[in-house]
C-alpha positions as CSV (number, residue, x, y, z in Angstrom):
1,X,99.2,135.3,78.0
2,X,100.5,134.9,74.5
3,X,98.5,137.8,73.1
4,X,99.9,139.9,76.0
5,X,103.4,139.0,75.0
6,X,103.9,136.8,78.1
7,X,105.1,133.3,77.4
8,X,104.0,130.7,79.9
9,X,106.7,128.6,81.4
10,X,106.9,125.2,83.2
11,X,105.9,126.8,86.5
12,X,102.8,128.3,84.9
13,X,101.8,124.9,83.5
14,X,102.5,123.1,86.7
15,X,100.3,125.5,88.6
16,X,97.4,125.0,86.1
17,X,97.7,121.3,86.1
18,X,97.7,121.0,89.8
19,X,94.7,123.3,90.0
20,X,92.8,121.2,87.4
21,X,93.4,118.0,89.4
22,X,92.2,119.8,92.6
23,X,89.0,120.7,90.7
24,X,88.6,117.1,89.4
25,X,89.2,118.2,85.8
26,X,91.5,115.2,85.1
27,X,91.2,115.1,81.3
28,X,91.9,118.9,81.2
29,X,95.0,118.3,83.3
30,X,96.3,115.6,80.9
31,X,95.5,117.8,78.0
32,X,97.4,120.6,79.5
33,X,100.5,118.4,79.9
34,X,100.2,117.3,76.3
35,X,99.9,121.0,75.3
36,X,103.2,121.6,77.1
37,X,104.8,119.1,74.8
38,X,103.2,120.6,71.7
39,X,104.5,124.0,72.7
40,X,107.9,122.6,73.3
41,X,107.8,123.6,77.0
42,X,110.0,121.1,78.7
43,X,108.3,118.9,81.3
44,X,109.9,119.0,84.7
45,X,110.2,116.2,87.3
46,X,107.6,118.2,89.3
47,X,105.2,118.1,86.3
48,X,105.5,114.3,86.1
49,X,105.0,114.0,89.8
50,X,101.9,116.1,89.8
51,X,100.5,114.0,87.0
52,X,101.3,110.7,88.6
53,X,100.0,111.8,92.0
54,X,96.9,113.3,90.5
55,X,96.0,110.3,88.4
56,X,96.7,107.8,91.2
57,X,94.6,109.8,93.6
58,X,91.7,109.4,91.1
59,X,92.3,105.7,90.8
60,X,93.7,106.0,87.3
61,X,97.0,104.2,88.0
62,X,97.2,102.4,84.6
63,X,96.5,105.7,82.8
64,X,99.4,107.2,84.7
65,X,101.6,104.4,83.4
66,X,100.4,105.0,79.8
67,X,101.0,108.7,80.1
68,X,104.6,108.3,81.3
69,X,105.3,105.7,78.6
70,X,103.8,108.1,76.0
71,X,106.2,110.8,77.2
72,X,109.1,108.4,77.2
73,X,108.4,107.3,73.6
74,X,108.4,111.0,72.6
75,X,111.7,111.5,74.4
76,X,110.3,114.3,76.6
77,X,110.6,112.8,80.1
78,X,112.8,115.0,82.2
79,X,116.3,113.8,83.1
80,X,116.3,112.5,86.7
81,X,112.7,111.7,86.8
82,X,112.1,108.8,89.2
83,X,109.0,106.5,88.8
84,X,109.2,105.5,92.5
85,X,105.7,106.9,93.4
86,X,104.1,105.1,90.6
87,X,105.7,101.7,91.2
88,X,104.9,102.0,94.9
89,X,101.2,102.3,94.1
90,X,101.3,99.5,91.6
91,X,103.1,97.1,93.9
92,X,100.8,98.1,96.7
93,X,97.9,97.0,94.5
94,X,99.5,93.7,93.7
95,X,100.5,94.8,90.2
96,X,104.3,94.3,90.6
97,X,104.5,92.7,87.2
98,X,103.1,95.8,85.6
99,X,105.4,97.9,87.7
100,X,108.3,95.9,86.4
101,X,107.2,96.4,82.8
102,X,106.9,100.2,83.4
103,X,110.4,100.2,84.9
104,X,111.9,98.3,82.0
105,X,110.2,100.5,79.3
106,X,111.3,103.7,81.0
107,X,114.7,102.3,81.5
108,X,115.0,101.3,77.9
109,X,114.0,104.8,77.0
110,X,116.8,106.3,79.0
111,X,115.1,107.0,82.3
112,X,117.1,104.9,84.8
113,X,115.1,104.1,87.9
114,X,116.4,104.9,91.4
115,X,117.6,102.2,93.7
116,X,114.6,102.7,96.0
117,X,112.2,102.2,93.1
118,X,113.9,99.0,92.1
119,X,113.8,97.7,95.7
120,X,110.0,98.4,95.8
121,X,109.6,96.3,92.6
122,X,111.9,93.5,93.9
123,X,109.8,93.3,97.1
124,X,106.6,93.3,95.1
125,X,107.7,90.6,92.8
126,X,108.9,88.5,95.7
127,X,105.5,88.7,97.2
128,X,104.1,87.2,94.1
129,X,106.7,84.5,94.0
130,X,108.2,85.8,90.7
131,X,111.7,84.5,91.3
132,X,112.9,84.6,87.7
133,X,111.7,88.2,87.2
134,X,113.5,89.1,90.5
135,X,116.7,87.6,89.3
136,X,116.6,89.3,86.0
137,X,115.9,92.7,87.6
138,X,118.7,92.3,90.2
139,X,121.1,91.3,87.4
140,X,120.2,94.3,85.4
141,X,120.6,96.5,88.5
142,X,124.1,95.1,89.1
143,X,125.0,95.7,85.4
144,X,124.1,99.4,86.1
145,X,126.2,99.4,89.3
146,X,123.1,99.4,91.6
147,X,123.5,97.1,94.6
148,X,120.6,96.1,96.9
149,X,120.9,96.5,100.6
150,X,122.2,93.3,102.2
151,X,118.9,92.6,103.9
152,X,116.9,92.7,100.7
153,X,119.6,90.8,98.9
154,X,119.6,88.0,101.5
155,X,115.9,87.7,101.0
156,X,116.4,87.3,97.3
157,X,119.0,84.6,97.9
158,X,116.7,82.7,100.2
159,X,113.9,82.7,97.7
160,X,116.3,81.3,95.0
161,X,117.7,78.7,97.4
162,X,114.1,77.7,98.5
163,X,113.5,76.9,94.8
164,X,116.5,74.5,95.0
165,X,118.6,76.7,92.7
166,X,121.4,77.4,95.1
167,X,124.1,77.5,92.4
168,X,122.2,80.3,90.7
169,X,122.0,82.1,94.1
170,X,125.8,81.6,94.6
171,X,126.6,83.0,91.1
172,X,124.4,86.1,91.8
173,X,126.2,86.7,95.1
174,X,129.6,86.6,93.3
175,X,128.4,89.2,90.8
176,X,127.1,91.3,93.6
177,X,130.3,91.1,95.5
178,X,132.2,92.3,92.5
179,X,129.9,95.3,92.4
180,X,130.4,96.3,96.0
181,X,127.9,94.2,98.1
182,X,128.9,94.0,101.7
183,X,127.8,90.5,102.7
184,X,127.0,89.5,106.3
185,X,126.7,86.2,108.1
186,X,123.2,85.6,106.8
187,X,124.3,86.0,103.2
188,X,126.6,83.0,103.5
189,X,124.5,81.0,105.9
190,X,121.6,81.1,103.4
191,X,123.7,79.7,100.7
192,X,125.3,77.0,103.0
193,X,121.9,75.8,104.1
194,X,120.8,75.8,100.5
195,X,123.7,73.5,99.6
196,X,123.0,71.3,102.6
197,X,119.4,70.8,101.4
198,X,120.6,70.0,97.8
199,X,123.5,67.8,98.8
200,X,126.2,70.3,97.6
201,X,128.8,69.3,100.1
202,X,131.9,70.7,98.3
203,X,130.3,74.0,97.3
204,X,129.0,74.4,100.9
205,X,132.4,73.7,102.4
206,X,134.0,76.4,100.3
207,X,131.5,78.9,101.5
208,X,132.0,77.9,105.2
209,X,135.7,78.4,104.8
210,X,135.1,81.8,103.2
211,X,132.8,82.6,106.2
212,X,135.7,81.7,108.5
213,X,138.1,84.0,106.5
214,X,135.6,86.9,106.8
215,X,135.2,86.4,110.5
216,X,131.5,85.3,110.3
217,X,132.1,82.2,112.4
218,X,132.6,83.0,116.0
219,X,134.2,79.8,117.3
220,X,135.3,76.3,116.4
221,X,132.1,74.7,117.6
222,X,130.1,76.8,115.1
223,X,132.5,75.9,112.3
224,X,132.3,72.2,113.1
225,X,128.5,72.3,113.2
226,X,128.3,73.7,109.7
227,X,130.9,71.3,108.3
228,X,129.2,68.4,110.0
229,X,125.9,69.3,108.5
230,X,127.5,69.4,105.0
231,X,129.3,66.1,105.6
232,X,126.0,64.4,106.4
233,X,124.1,65.9,103.5
234,X,123.3,63.9,100.4
235,X,121.8,64.9,97.1
236,X,118.1,64.3,97.2
237,X,114.9,65.9,96.0
238,X,113.7,66.3,99.6
239,X,114.9,68.7,102.2
240,X,117.6,67.2,104.5
241,X,118.4,69.8,107.1
242,X,115.9,71.2,109.6
243,X,118.1,71.7,112.7
244,X,119.9,74.8,111.5
245,X,118.0,78.0,112.3
246,X,117.6,80.3,109.3
């Protein structure tokens, strides 16, 4: 093409790379992508998606990670590229920690992950019981103005409270509220039960009153039930409340 005076463009390369994967020529496909970089032909989001899908289909998920990180280090990853497809495969294989590492490395290189990609990683980390990693990721998301859906956020709060760290969960909620989280009844109820189990009467009562202000308590009987549970709680290393349905 060069000798004929016709310069190949990104569409040309994408077509060739896709064809090489179809024929099982994986190394040639990777080599073609690197040749694009050498020729200063900008990678597109489609290019990266073809590479990720092709490598994952061949069972070379870790190689897909390495290739994306290589492109990130060279500063050639296209703007707007989302690593969702890759982290979904990693988390599906129980490799959520590696998925988190990839997300952070790409993020640090300027490729901000999508909210959906982050949710997949959060769910994957929760499945592995990685509470600290989940908290750090959610905090970074909030710093970037990304807010989890309330269902996922409530699950994160419950995990933190189950680890007897309700104060941390409460602080995380306050940050999320400042970033636009729309809490529901379960958001507050999770924290209140956490304080019941840890003996945090005063903190819990503040939350119950906030629930009342937001209209999350339907009647006086429900209010009294929550306040009574907090009044009877005491600080202990064992769980105190079983009668309240989560």
